[in-house]
C-alpha positions in Angstrom: 16.5 33.4 15.7 15.3 33.2 12.0 11.7 33.5 11.1 10.4 29.9 10.9 7.2 28.7 9.3 5.0 26.8 11.7 3.8 23.4 10.7 0.2 24.6 10.5 1.2 27.4 8.1 3.3 25.1 6.0 0.5 22.6 5.6 -1.9 25.4 4.6 0.4 26.4 1.8 0.7 22.8 0.4 -1.3 21.8 -2.5 -3.7 18.9 -1.6 -3.1 16.0 -4.0 -5.3 12.9 -3.6 -3.2 9.9 -4.3 -4.0 6.3 -4.4 -1.8 3.6 -2.9 -0.5 1.2 -5.6 -2.2 -1.7 -3.8 -5.6 -0.1 -4.5 -5.1 -0.4 -8.2 -5.2 -4.2 -8.1 -8.3 -6.1 -9.2 -10.5 -7.2 -6.3 -9.7 -10.9 -6.7 -5.9 -10.4 -6.5 -6.2 -7.9 -3.7 -8.4 -10.2 -1.7 -6.0 -13.2 -2.2 -3.2 -11.0 -0.9 -5.3 -9.7 2.0 -6.3 -13.2 3.0 -2.7 -14.5 2.8 -1.4 -11.6 5.0 -4.2 -12.0 7.6 -4.3 -15.8 7.7 -3.5 -17.2 11.2 -1.8 -20.2 9.5 0.5 -20.0 6.5 0.6 -16.3 6.2 3.1 -15.0 3.7 5.6 -12.2 3.6 5.7 -9.1 1.4 8.7 -10.4 -0.6 6.9 -13.6 -1.4 3.8 -11.6 -2.3 5.8 -9.3 -4.6 7.3 -12.4 -6.4 3.8 -13.8 -6.9 2.6 -10.5 -8.3 5.6 -10.4 -10.7 4.8 -13.9 -11.9 1.2 -12.9 -12.8 2.1 -9.8 -14.6 2.7 -7.0 -12.1 6.4 -6.3 -12.4 6.0 -3.0 -10.5 5.1 -4.7 -7.3 7.4 -4.2 -4.4 7.3 -5.1 -0.7 6.9 -1.4 0.1 4.0 -1.0 -2.2 2.3 -4.1 -0.8 2.8 -3.0 2.8 -0.3 -0.8 2.6 -2.6 -3.8 2.5 -1.8 -4.4 6.2 -3.8 -1.4 7.2 -6.7 -1.7 4.8 -9.9 -3.6 4.9 -10.7 -6.7 2.8 -12.7 -5.8 -0.3 -16.2 -7.2 -0.7 
């Protein structure tokens, strides 16, 4: 059997890079509008619709995958 690196050892050798999810770069007002729309009990929207809206207001880099992170975040104050 070849010498394998354990997961723990592998992680210790990795460089820690703090990255921010794309959704966190949005202004509070836009973020909260999206958050409200995703968490509404009535008339909630999908990620594709949200991305299309973001494109229409000047965020061409928005994708459904990038927007997905909002589902596990808190609403901003």
